[in-house]
C-alpha positions in Angstrom: 0.0 0.0 0.0 1.3 3.4 -0.9 2.6 5.6 2.0 0.7 8.8 2.7 4.1 10.4 2.5 4.9 9.4 -1.1 5.8 12.4 -3.3 2.4 12.6 -5.2 0.5 12.4 -1.9 2.8 14.9 -0.2 2.0 17.4 -3.0 -1.7 16.9 -2.7 -1.5 17.3 1.1 0.5 20.4 0.6 -2.2 21.8 -1.7 -4.9 21.1 0.9 -2.8 22.6 3.7 -2.2 25.8 1.6 -5.9 26.1 0.9 -6.8 25.6 4.5 -4.3 28.3 5.6 -5.5 30.8 3.0 -9.2 30.2 3.6 -8.8 30.0 7.3 -7.4 33.6 7.4 -10.4 34.8 5.5 -13.1 33.7 7.9 -14.9 36.3 10.2 -13.5 36.6 13.6 -15.4 37.0 16.9 -14.8 40.4 18.4 -14.0 39.7 22.0 -14.9 37.9 25.2 -15.6 38.9 28.7 -12.6 38.0 30.8 -9.9 39.2 33.1 -8.1 42.4 32.1 -4.6 41.7 30.5 -1.9 41.0 33.1 1.3 41.0 31.1 3.5 44.2 31.3 5.4 45.5 28.3 8.5 47.4 29.5 11.5 49.0 27.9 15.1 49.1 29.1 17.1 51.1 26.7 17.5 49.0 23.6 15.9 46.0 25.3 12.2 45.2 25.1 10.7 43.2 28.0 7.5 41.3 28.4 6.9 40.6 32.1 4.2 38.2 33.1 3.1 36.9 36.5 1.6 33.5 36.8 -1.0 32.5 37.8 -3.1 35.5 37.1 -4.7 37.5 38.4 -2.3 37.9 41.4 -3.7 37.1 44.8 -2.3 37.7 48.3 -1.1 34.6 50.3 -0.2 32.7 47.1 3.0 32.0 45.2 3.5 34.1 42.0 6.0 33.0 39.3 7.5 35.7 37.2 8.6 35.2 33.6 10.4 37.9 31.7 11.1 37.7 28.0 13.9 40.1 27.1 14.6 41.0 23.5 17.5 43.1 22.3 16.1 45.1 19.4 19.3 44.4 17.4 20.5 41.0 18.4 17.4 39.1 19.6 16.6 37.2 22.8 18.8 38.2 25.8 20.5 35.2 27.5 22.0 35.3 31.0 22.9 38.6 32.5 22.1 40.2 35.8 18.4 40.8 35.8 16.4 41.9 38.9 12.7 42.7 39.6 12.1 45.5 42.1 8.7 45.3 43.9 7.3 48.2 45.9 4.4 47.5 48.3 1.5 49.9 49.1 3.4 51.3 52.1 6.4 52.2 49.9 8.7 49.4 51.1 10.8 47.8 48.3 12.3 44.4 47.8 14.4 42.9 45.0 14.1 39.5 43.3 16.9 38.1 41.1 15.6 36.7 37.8 17.5 33.6 36.5 17.8 32.5 32.9 15.8 29.2 32.6 17.6 28.1 29.4 14.4 28.5 27.3 14.6 32.2 26.6 13.0 33.4 29.8 14.2 34.9 33.1 12.2 33.7 36.0 11.7 34.1 39.8 9.0 33.4 42.4 7.6 35.6 45.1 4.6 36.0 47.3 2.5 38.9 48.6 1.4 39.0 52.2 -1.3 41.6 51.7 -3.5 42.8 48.9 -3.2 46.3 47.4 -1.6 48.4 44.7 2.0 47.5 44.1 4.6 48.7 41.6 7.2 46.7 39.7 10.4 47.7 37.8 13.0 45.6 35.9 16.7 46.5 36.1 19.6 44.8 34.4 23.3 45.1 33.7 23.7 44.7 29.9 26.1 45.8 27.3 28.3 47.6 29.8 25.3 49.7 31.1 22.9 49.5 34.0 19.4 49.7 32.5 16.1 50.4 34.2 12.5 50.0 32.9 9.6 52.3 33.6 7.7 51.6 36.9 4.5 49.7 36.3 1.5 49.2 38.6 0.5 45.7 39.8 -2.8 44.9 41.5 -2.8 42.2 44.2 -6.2 41.0 45.2 -7.8 39.7 48.4 -7.6 36.0 48.9 -11.4 35.6 49.0 -13.2 32.2 48.9 -15.2 33.2 45.8 -14.7 34.8 42.3 -17.1 36.7 40.0 -17.2 35.8 36.3 -19.5 36.3 33.3 -22.0 33.5 32.6 -21.6 34.0 28.9 -17.9 34.7 28.3 -18.2 34.7 24.5 -20.4 37.8 24.1 -19.9 39.6 20.8 -21.2 43.1 21.4 -21.4 46.0 19.0 -22.0 49.7 19.7 -25.7 50.6 20.5 -26.6 47.0 21.3 -28.7 46.3 24.4 -27.4 43.2 26.1 -28.3 41.2 29.2 -25.2 41.1 31.3 -25.3 38.1 33.6 -22.6 37.3 36.2 -22.2 34.5 38.7 -20.4 34.3 42.0 -18.6 30.9 42.3 -16.7 29.1 44.9 -13.0 29.5 44.0 -12.3 25.7 44.4 -15.5 23.9 43.5 -16.6 26.6 41.0 -20.2 26.2 42.1 -22.5 29.2 42.5 -22.6 30.8 45.9 -24.2 33.8 47.5 -21.9 35.5 50.0 -23.8 38.8 50.0 -27.3 40.1 49.7 -26.6 42.9 47.1 -24.1 43.4 44.4 -23.2 46.4 42.1 -20.8 46.9 39.3 -18.7 50.0 38.5 -18.6 50.3 34.7 -15.8 52.3 33.1 -15.5 53.0 29.4 -12.1 53.9 27.9 -10.9 54.6 24.3 -9.4 51.3 23.3 -6.5 53.1 21.5 -5.7 56.1 23.6 -6.9 55.0 27.0 -9.0 58.2 27.4 -11.9 57.7 29.9 -15.1 58.1 28.0 -17.7 57.3 30.7 -18.1 55.9 34.2 -21.2 54.8 36.1 -22.4 52.4 38.7 -25.1 49.7 38.0 -27.2 47.7 40.5 -27.3 44.0 39.7 -30.5 42.1 40.1 -30.2 38.8 42.0 -32.1 36.2 39.9 -33.8 32.9 41.0 -31.0 31.1 39.2 -28.5 32.6 41.7 -27.0 34.9 39.1 -26.6 38.6 39.0 -28.1 40.5 36.0 -28.5 43.9 34.4 -29.7 45.0 30.9 -27.4 47.6 29.5 -27.1 49.5 26.2 -23.5 49.9 25.0 -23.9 53.4 23.6 -20.1 53.8 23.1 -17.4 51.9 21.3 -14.4 51.2 23.4 -13.0 49.0 26.2 -15.5 48.4 29.0 -14.2 47.4 32.5 -16.4 45.9 35.2 -15.4 46.2 38.9 -17.7 44.7 41.5 -18.6 46.0 45.0 -21.3 45.7 47.6 -23.3 48.6 49.0 -22.5 47.6 52.6 -18.7 47.8 51.9 -18.0 44.1 52.5 -16.6 43.9 49.0 -14.6 46.9 47.7 -13.8 47.8 44.1 -10.1 46.7 44.5 -10.9 43.3 46.2 -11.6 41.3 43.0 -10.1 41.4 39.5 -11.9 43.5 37.0 -13.5 41.9 33.9 -13.3 43.6 30.6 -14.6 43.5 27.0 -14.0 45.6 23.9 -17.1 46.9 22.1 -16.6 47.7 18.4 -18.4 50.3 16.3 -21.7 49.0 14.8 -21.5 47.4 11.4 -23.2 49.3 8.5 -26.9 48.8 8.3 -26.8 46.4 11.3 -25.2 43.8 9.0 -23.3 40.8 10.4 -19.7 41.9 11.2 -17.2 40.6 8.7 -13.6 41.8 9.4 -12.4 39.8 6.4 -14.1 38.8 3.2 -14.5 35.1 2.4 -13.4 34.3 -1.1 -16.1 33.0 -3.6 -15.9 29.9 -5.9 -13.9 31.8 -8.6 -11.2 32.8 -6.0 -11.2 29.2 -4.6 -10.5 27.7 -8.1 -7.9 30.3 -8.8 -6.1 29.3 -5.5 -6.3 25.7 -6.5 -4.8 26.4 -9.9 -2.0 28.5 -8.5 -1.1 26.0 -5.8 -1.1 23.1 -8.2 1.0 25.0 -10.7 3.6 25.9 -8.0 3.9 22.4 -6.7 4.1 20.9 -10.2 6.8 23.3 -11.1 8.8 22.3 -8.1 8.5 18.6 -9.1 9.5 19.2 -12.8 6.1 18.4 -14.2 3.6 20.4 -16.3 0.4 21.1 -14.4 -2.5 19.0 -15.8 
């Protein structure tokens, strides 16, 4: 029996793979999902670009956080070795330093913990190329180690400007992930920022309705395009805005005439056949044959 890796079959498989790749990039893409705000930090140290990421995220007090820094020299590529440190400043202004070690896979890593929640700040420093380099100082939120989390019931919402949407959230046990009701009332602080410039466009508080399904709901019209951030709190103060990670979603401008959003056009039959012909001709040329 012929092997699937015989030259003729390899060429046919290559044609199929090429078509899948081309057509796959032409399909419409979902806009966004409701999830935790981005946690990675993009920093700059002179001619070195750094991407610093804590894990797991979000960062909670009384838990171990592993730090990974990907350092890239804009001229020579990934930075290996070197004296790299992470400076962490707590809400009281006290600082400590962690040495990041090259893990041999392109990252510099270290582990730390946070005894208390609050607003921290981090900064990378390194000795590199005969110079001592320092990054900008970046904020880091550390959250209370609460026994529950808040998340969206539908995390795959695809929202356009001017749509009215039922926003439904659930409070779940952090271990069992089952719904729980640790408070009698829950509200959300809704902030809207320009997705490009970060300019604050709107800010308001919404009262969530507790439903018989043990969820928390509000109906809201997304009148503005931009990045929406949800922060939760209770009227009695038992849950503060900074206690839980924020959720966010990007809302895009409405499609013309309320049509279905299509960021990319899907090719029609003529384009498909043209792609087949081009791919077949290219592969035939490589094998020294005339295309049939």
